[in-house]
C-alpha positions in Angstrom: 119.8 142.0 126.3 116.2 140.9 127.1 114.9 142.8 124.0 117.7 141.3 121.9 116.7 137.8 123.0 113.0 138.5 122.2 113.9 139.7 118.8 115.9 136.5 118.1 113.0 134.4 119.3 110.6 136.2 117.0 113.0 135.8 114.1 113.3 132.1 114.7 109.5 131.7 114.9 109.1 133.7 111.7 111.7 131.5 110.0 109.9 128.4 111.2 106.5 129.6 110.1 107.9 130.5 106.7 109.6 127.2 106.3 106.3 125.4 107.2 104.1 127.6 105.0 106.1 128.3 101.8 106.9 125.9 99.0 110.6 125.0 98.4 110.1 123.7 94.9 108.6 124.7 91.6 106.1 122.6 89.7 105.4 121.5 86.1 102.7 119.1 84.7 104.4 116.6 82.5 101.6 114.1 81.9 97.8 114.3 81.9 95.2 111.5 81.8 93.1 111.3 78.6 90.1 110.3 80.8 90.3 111.4 84.5 87.2 109.4 85.5 88.5 106.1 84.0 92.3 106.3 83.5 94.4 107.1 86.5 98.1 108.1 86.5 99.7 106.1 89.3 103.1 106.2 90.9 105.9 107.6 88.7 109.6 106.7 88.9 112.6 108.8 87.9 116.2 107.9 87.1 119.1 109.8 85.7 120.1 107.8 82.6 123.2 108.4 80.6 124.5 111.8 79.4 122.3 113.6 81.9 119.0 112.4 80.5 116.1 112.2 83.0 113.8 109.2 82.4 110.4 108.9 84.0 108.1 105.9 84.0 104.3 106.3 84.7 101.9 103.5 85.7 98.5 104.0 83.9 95.7 102.1 85.6 91.9 102.2 86.0 88.8 100.8 84.4 89.3 102.9 81.3 92.7 101.5 80.3 91.1 99.4 77.6 91.0 102.6 75.6 94.8 102.8 75.6 96.8 101.6 72.6 99.3 98.9 73.2 99.5 95.9 75.5 98.3 95.9 79.1 99.2 93.7 82.1 97.2 90.5 82.7 96.9 91.5 86.4 96.1 95.1 87.2 94.3 97.6 89.5 91.2 96.7 87.5 90.5 93.8 85.2 91.4 95.9 82.2 95.1 95.8 83.3 97.8 98.5 83.6 100.4 99.9 81.2 103.6 101.8 81.9 104.6 104.7 79.6 108.0 106.5 79.6 108.9 110.2 79.3 112.4 111.6 78.9 114.1 115.0 79.1 117.5 116.1 77.8 117.3 119.6 79.3 117.0 118.9 83.1 113.2 118.7 83.0 112.4 121.9 81.1 110.7 119.9 78.4 109.7 116.3 77.9 109.2 113.8 75.1 107.3 110.5 75.2 108.9 107.2 74.3 106.8 105.0 71.9 107.2 102.1 74.5 104.1 100.6 76.0 105.1 98.2 78.7 102.5 95.7 80.1 103.3 95.9 83.8 102.4 97.8 87.0 104.1 98.9 90.2 107.4 99.7 88.3 110.8 100.4 89.8 113.4 102.2 87.6 117.1 101.9 88.1 120.4 102.1 86.2 122.9 99.2 86.3 126.0 98.5 84.2 125.4 100.1 80.8 121.6 99.8 80.8 118.4 101.1 82.3 116.0 98.6 83.9 112.3 98.6 84.9 111.1 96.0 87.3 107.3 95.5 87.7 104.7 92.8 87.7 101.6 91.4 86.1 100.9 89.0 88.9 104.2 87.4 87.8 107.5 89.3 88.6 108.8 91.0 85.4 111.7 93.1 84.2 112.4 95.1 81.1 115.7 96.6 79.8 116.6 99.6 77.8 119.9 99.8 75.9 119.2 103.1 74.3 118.8 105.4 77.3 115.1 104.9 77.8 113.8 105.3 74.2 112.9 101.6 73.7 112.3 98.8 76.1 112.5 95.0 75.8 109.5 92.8 76.1 109.2 92.0 79.9 111.0 88.9 81.0 109.6 86.8 83.7 111.9 86.6 86.8 109.4 84.6 88.9 106.3 83.0 87.5 104.6 82.8 90.9 101.9 85.4 91.7 101.2 87.8 93.4 103.8 90.6 93.7 103.6 94.2 94.8 105.7 97.3 95.2 106.0 101.0 94.4 108.9 103.0 93.0 111.2 103.0 96.0 115.0 103.3 96.7 117.4 100.8 95.1 120.9 100.2 96.3 123.6 100.1 93.6 126.9 99.7 95.3 130.3 98.0 94.8 129.1 96.2 91.6 125.9 94.9 93.2 122.2 95.9 92.7 120.0 95.3 95.8 116.3 95.9 96.0 113.1 94.7 97.5 110.0 93.5 95.8 107.1 92.2 97.9 105.1 89.0 97.6 101.6 88.2 98.8 101.8 86.2 102.0 98.8 84.1 101.0 96.1 84.6 98.3 93.4 84.7 100.9 95.2 87.3 103.0 93.4 90.7 102.9 95.2 93.8 101.6 98.0 94.7 102.4 99.0 91.2 103.1 102.5 91.3 101.5 106.0 90.7 102.8 109.3 91.8 101.5 111.7 89.7 99.4 115.3 90.9 99.1 116.9 90.6 95.7 120.5 91.0 94.6 122.4 90.7 91.3 125.8 91.6 89.8 125.5 95.0 88.1 127.3 93.7 85.0 125.0 90.7 84.5 122.0 90.6 82.2 119.4 91.4 84.8 116.6 90.2 82.5 117.7 86.6 83.3 116.2 84.9 86.4 119.6 83.2 87.1 121.2 86.6 87.5 119.3 87.2 90.7 119.5 85.8 94.2 116.3 85.9 96.2 115.7 85.8 100.0 112.8 84.0 101.6 109.7 86.1 102.0 109.6 87.8 105.4 106.1 87.5 106.8 105.5 90.6 109.0 102.3 89.3 110.6 104.0 88.1 113.8 105.7 91.5 114.3 102.4 93.3 113.7 100.5 91.1 116.1 103.2 91.6 118.8 102.9 95.4 118.6 99.2 95.5 119.3 99.3 95.1 123.1 102.3 97.4 123.3 100.1 100.5 122.5 101.1 101.0 118.9 97.9 102.1 117.3 97.7 99.3 114.7 94.5 99.0 112.8 92.4 95.8 112.9 94.4 92.7 111.9 92.8 92.6 108.4 94.1 96.1 107.5 97.6 96.4 108.9 100.8 95.6 107.1 104.2 96.7 105.8 104.8 97.5 102.1 106.6 99.7 99.5 110.0 99.0 100.9 113.1 101.2 100.4 116.7 99.7 100.5 119.1 102.0 102.3 122.8 101.6 102.8 124.5 102.9 106.0 127.8 104.6 105.3 128.7 106.1 108.6 130.4 103.8 111.1 128.9 105.7 114.0 125.4 105.0 112.9 123.8 102.4 115.3 122.7 100.4 112.2 126.1 100.3 110.5 127.0 96.9 109.1 128.9 96.5 105.8 127.2 93.1 105.3 123.7 94.4 105.4 121.3 97.1 104.3 118.4 98.8 106.1 114.9 98.2 104.8 112.5 101.1 105.4 108.8 100.5 104.6 105.4 102.0 104.8 103.4 100.8 107.9 99.7 100.5 107.2 98.6 101.2 110.8 96.3 104.2 110.7 99.0 106.3 112.4 100.6 108.9 110.1 104.2 109.0 111.3 105.0 105.4 112.0 106.9 103.2 109.6 108.8 99.9 109.7 112.5 99.1 109.7 114.1 95.7 109.0 117.5 94.4 108.1 118.6 92.9 104.8 121.6 90.6 105.5 124.2 89.4 103.0 125.3 86.0 104.4 128.8 84.5 103.9 127.5 81.7 101.6 126.1 84.4 99.2 122.4 84.0 100.3 120.2 86.8 101.5 118.0 87.0 104.6 115.6 89.6 106.0 115.6 89.8 109.8 114.9 92.1 112.7 117.1 95.2 112.9 119.1 95.5 116.1 119.9 98.7 117.9 121.9 99.1 121.1 118.8 99.2 123.2 117.0 96.4 121.5 115.3 95.3 118.3 113.5 97.8 116.0 110.4 97.2 114.0 108.0 100.1 114.2 109.8 103.5 114.3 109.2 107.2 113.8 109.2 108.0 110.1 107.5 111.2 108.9 104.6 110.2 106.6 105.4 106.6 107.3 101.8 105.4 106.7 102.1 106.2 103.0 104.7 105.5 100.4 107.9 107.5 100.9 111.3 107.7 99.2 114.7 107.9 100.9 117.9 109.2 99.2 121.4 109.5 100.6 123.4 112.7 99.8 127.1 112.2 100.0 127.9 115.9 100.2 125.8 116.5 103.3 126.1 112.9 104.6 122.3 113.2 105.3 119.4 111.0 104.3 116.6 112.9 102.5 113.1 111.8 102.9 110.3 112.6 100.5 107.0 112.0 102.3 103.4 112.9 102.7 102.4 115.2 105.5 99.0 115.2 107.2 97.2 118.5 107.2 94.4 120.1 109.2 91.9 118.6 106.8 93.1 115.1 107.7 94.1 114.5 104.0 97.5 112.8 104.1 97.8 112.8 100.3 97.5 116.5 99.8 100.9 117.8 101.0 104.3 116.6 99.8 107.1 117.3 102.2 110.9 117.0 102.6 112.8 116.0 105.7 116.4 115.0 106.4 118.3 112.9 109.0 121.9 112.0 109.8 121.0 108.5 110.9 117.4 107.5 109.8 116.2 108.1 113.4 116.2 111.8 114.0 114.2 113.6 111.3 114.1 117.4 110.7 111.5 119.0 108.5 113.0 120.9 105.6 110.0 122.3 103.7 107.0 121.7 101.6 107.5 120.5 98.1 103.9 120.8 96.9 100.4 121.2 98.1 97.4 120.0 96.0 94.9 122.8 95.1 91.8 120.9 96.4 91.0 118.1 98.8 90.0 116.1 95.8 93.5 116.3 94.4 96.9 115.0 95.7 100.7 115.4 95.7 102.0 112.1 96.9 103.8 108.8 96.1 106.7 110.8 94.8 110.3 109.7 93.8 113.4 111.9 93.5 117.0 112.0 92.2 119.9 114.4 93.0 121.1 116.5 90.1 124.1 118.6 91.1 122.7 121.1 93.6 119.1 120.3 92.9 116.5 117.7 93.9 114.4 116.6 91.0 111.0 115.0 91.9 108.1 113.4 90.1 104.8 113.1 91.9 101.5 111.3 91.5 99.2 114.2 91.4 95.7 115.6 90.6 93.9 118.8 89.9 90.2 119.8 90.1 89.3 117.1 87.5 90.8 114.2 89.5 88.4 111.5 90.5 89.9 111.6 94.0 93.2 111.8 96.0 94.1 108.2 95.3 93.1 108.2 91.6 95.0 111.2 90.2 94.9 112.5 86.6 98.3 114.3 86.3 102.0 113.7 86.9 104.0 116.7 88.2 107.7 117.4 88.0 109.2 119.5 90.8 112.7 121.0 91.3 114.1 122.0 94.7 117.0 124.3 93.7 120.1 124.3 96.0 118.3 121.9 98.3 121.2 121.6 100.7 120.6 125.2 101.8 117.4 123.8 103.5 119.6 122.3 106.2 119.4 124.3 109.4 
């Protein structure tokens, strides 16, 4: 009996080591920078369009974007502006084609609503573009809000019961140092023309500074006040009534916490009020309010996706490694309730410290997870400023549950 128990223990340890050390996805390069030193490929978004088509948007930025044909955003990572380009695949990601569209925006979010695809982004002003031909062509960006400055990344959007709900973030004050933004909750009828400002309802901006300040004396390892914040917010619906956050009149907002601590993120509540207005407020749990919480890779952009078949939330996130490079390893975890997270496996590992696999977005396609990642190779300028976009497929991903 003792020998049998020892053998079981060694088997479990071996399985855990294998899960931690082996990749669970394949990888394909789908876009390459024409100038790795001057043109960087920033966060990609992916959406399943119509008739099984995958559509991917890529944010091109950097001091060399003046070399790119087509319009660029007025406001960008550099004064030269940014440009979004679009790829599409009709064979589940085996091959890709590029749309002729050149969209002058940055920090795009892709989503499907009604009979169209949409891309929200900004150029200082909040913008949105629409595709009525499954991602081939895109309308000139419409201005949803003329006030600067906005911010986001390609995060989770909630499309449910005829409503589209998402978060874009607005600068708290022009003089506020980075990342001085707060979330704004937005909602529209899915059947409306979402390029029209009147189709959207906006909440007031939620200023997180008071919550950040309150956490400092509690022992949360927040960086100095000039470099702490919340940003890149996912909108998550709770379906299970036993979940402590369940409320059919609200969604959970999960955001990156810029604190200097790798596995702490932020959670808030996006409330739908009886008069039709929206409000962001503290999230209540049985034992008190929640703000900072454990989220693997919560100090960088992450993406959350609910899988109806497993009734689990899947988290695509960065994982810090022994070299203290949190952008090098892209990992997958899952949770039944957004609180208890289990590591499922590594999606990708960059080949060098100079490269990265991070800021990724995913969709479920049948039994597979399909992922696009902001990535780099040996020619990348650095982990933040990558030169390639990679496509990954986790086949039969539900078998990773243990």
